[in-house]
Residue frames relative to the residue before (quaternion, step in Angstrom):
aa qw qx qy qz dx dy dz
M 1.0000 0.0000 0.0000 0.0000 0.00 0.00 0.00
P 0.5298 -0.6415 0.4472 0.3282 3.55 -1.01 0.72
A 0.6279 -0.5702 0.3758 0.3733 3.58 -1.16 0.56
H 0.6442 0.5336 -0.3512 0.4207 3.62 0.95 -0.72
V 0.6110 0.5403 -0.3520 0.4591 3.60 1.12 -0.60
V 0.6571 0.5011 -0.3133 0.4680 3.55 0.95 -0.83
L 0.6490 0.5019 -0.3274 0.4688 3.62 0.99 -0.77
V 0.6426 0.4929 -0.3337 0.4824 3.62 0.94 -0.77
D 0.6533 0.5099 -0.3287 0.4529 3.62 0.93 -0.79
L 0.6411 0.5082 -0.3321 0.4694 3.61 1.03 -0.70
L 0.6486 0.5038 -0.3178 0.4738 3.56 0.98 -0.82
A 0.6562 0.4954 -0.3103 0.4772 3.59 0.98 -0.82
L 0.6143 0.5349 -0.3490 0.4633 3.62 1.08 -0.60
V 0.6195 0.5248 -0.3333 0.4793 3.57 1.08 -0.74
F 0.6333 0.5213 -0.3182 0.4752 3.60 1.00 -0.86
A 0.6771 0.4965 -0.2995 0.4531 3.60 0.87 -0.95
L 0.6794 0.4740 -0.3060 0.4691 3.60 0.93 -0.78
A 0.6382 0.5105 -0.3335 0.4699 3.58 1.00 -0.71
G 0.6653 0.5010 -0.3053 0.4617 3.56 0.99 -0.79
F 0.6217 0.5364 -0.3353 0.4620 3.58 1.04 -0.71
H 0.6891 0.4708 -0.2864 0.4706 3.54 0.91 -0.91
M 0.6424 0.5144 -0.3407 0.4546 3.62 1.02 -0.68
A 0.7056 0.4636 -0.2681 0.4640 3.58 1.04 -0.74
F 0.8382 0.2507 -0.0817 0.4774 3.57 0.83 -0.94
R 0.7597 0.2736 -0.1851 0.5602 3.62 1.15 -0.30
Q 0.0231 0.8731 -0.4861 0.0277 3.54 0.78 1.05
R 0.6078 0.5466 -0.3854 0.4281 3.62 1.00 -0.60
L 0.6256 0.5351 -0.3276 0.4636 3.58 1.02 -0.78
V 0.6700 0.4989 -0.2951 0.4638 3.57 0.87 -0.96
R 0.6720 0.4848 -0.3027 0.4710 3.60 0.90 -0.79
R 0.6274 0.5088 -0.3464 0.4769 3.61 1.04 -0.61
L 0.6439 0.5066 -0.3249 0.4725 3.60 1.01 -0.81
W 0.6229 0.5282 -0.3464 0.4615 3.63 1.02 -0.73
D 0.6646 0.5032 -0.3019 0.4626 3.57 0.97 -0.88
K 0.6497 0.5074 -0.3111 0.4730 3.58 1.01 -0.76
G 0.6273 0.5266 -0.3179 0.4775 3.56 1.14 -0.69
R 0.6278 0.5133 -0.3350 0.4798 3.60 1.04 -0.71
D 0.6563 0.5148 -0.3007 0.4624 3.58 0.97 -0.90
A 0.6650 0.5143 -0.3069 0.4463 3.60 0.98 -0.86
R 0.6919 0.4512 -0.2769 0.4910 3.58 1.11 -0.68
G 0.5185 -0.6692 0.3985 0.3529 3.60 1.24 -0.06
L 0.4018 0.6974 -0.4884 0.3370 3.59 1.21 0.40
P 0.5846 -0.5978 0.3935 0.3821 3.61 -1.06 0.62
H 0.5630 -0.6096 0.4445 0.3374 3.54 -1.16 0.67
K 0.2294 -0.7812 0.5705 0.1079 3.52 -0.92 0.94
D 0.3113 -0.7612 0.5396 0.1806 3.57 -0.49 1.18
R 0.1845 -0.7929 0.5762 0.0725 3.50 -0.87 1.00
V 0.3190 -0.7432 0.5642 0.1660 3.53 -0.78 1.09
E 0.3726 -0.7341 0.5207 0.2261 3.55 -0.70 1.08
K 0.0166 -0.7848 0.6185 -0.0342 3.54 -0.71 1.16
P 0.5591 -0.5448 0.4665 0.4159 3.58 -1.17 0.32
E 0.6514 -0.5610 0.3471 0.3748 3.57 -1.10 0.70
G 0.6720 0.5191 -0.3074 0.4294 3.58 1.02 -0.72
D 0.6949 0.4624 -0.2708 0.4795 3.59 1.20 -0.40
D 0.6381 0.5438 -0.3194 0.4416 3.58 1.20 -0.27
P 0.3280 -0.7791 0.4933 0.2050 3.64 -0.39 1.13
V 0.5845 0.5794 -0.3651 0.4352 3.60 1.17 -0.58
H 0.5684 0.6076 -0.3734 0.4102 3.59 1.12 -0.63
Y 0.7212 0.4297 -0.2572 0.4787 3.56 0.87 -0.94
A 0.6043 0.5390 -0.3558 0.4666 3.60 1.10 -0.60
L 0.6455 0.5072 -0.3194 0.4734 3.61 0.96 -0.77
I 0.6500 0.5100 -0.3338 0.4539 3.59 0.94 -0.80
I 0.6675 0.5092 -0.2941 0.4568 3.59 0.90 -0.94
F 0.7188 0.4351 -0.2629 0.4742 3.55 0.72 -1.06
G 0.6326 0.5402 -0.3316 0.4449 3.57 1.02 -0.75
M 0.6810 0.4675 -0.3025 0.4756 3.59 0.90 -0.81
M 0.6298 0.5236 -0.3427 0.4602 3.60 1.03 -0.65
L 0.6654 0.4942 -0.2909 0.4779 3.57 1.02 -0.84
F 0.6340 0.5308 -0.3095 0.4696 3.56 1.08 -0.78
A 0.6712 0.4736 -0.2957 0.4876 3.59 0.92 -0.87
F 0.6377 0.5230 -0.3448 0.4483 3.62 0.94 -0.78
G 0.6445 0.5274 -0.3146 0.4555 3.57 0.99 -0.83
L 0.6838 0.4864 -0.2830 0.4645 3.57 0.88 -0.93
I 0.6550 0.5049 -0.3054 0.4720 3.58 0.97 -0.84
L 0.6459 0.5275 -0.3126 0.4548 3.54 1.00 -0.87
I 0.6348 0.5074 -0.3201 0.4869 3.58 1.02 -0.79
A 0.6874 0.4914 -0.2959 0.4454 3.58 0.79 -0.96
F 0.7090 0.4671 -0.2879 0.4431 3.60 0.77 -0.89
T 0.6868 0.4747 -0.3047 0.4584 3.60 0.84 -0.91
T 0.6730 0.4791 -0.2993 0.4774 3.61 0.94 -0.80
A 0.6597 0.4965 -0.3244 0.4615 3.58 0.87 -0.82
Y 0.6563 0.4905 -0.3267 0.4711 3.63 0.92 -0.84
A 0.6641 0.4937 -0.3302 0.4540 3.63 0.88 -0.80
L 0.6834 0.4764 -0.3024 0.4633 3.62 0.97 -0.73
M 0.6810 0.4988 -0.2922 0.4497 3.62 1.09 -0.57
T 0.7137 0.4241 -0.2554 0.4955 3.59 1.15 -0.53
């Protein structure tokens, strides 16, 4: 396989992993966001614990995470399949 196909597949794998974590491992993603804010020197943002059904960010993360996950998988499938067929 050509090198550019492998690079695109690796990038798509990063997209798929990020999407999976955004959709299904939201506590980890939110902790990473908070650590990123602290590393940049931004003020600490207190988060009020809400049930998952009351938090609108919960649903936004699920939707965007699934879209990113699907995009990564489709990108891997299409680029690899095209490279193998030509």
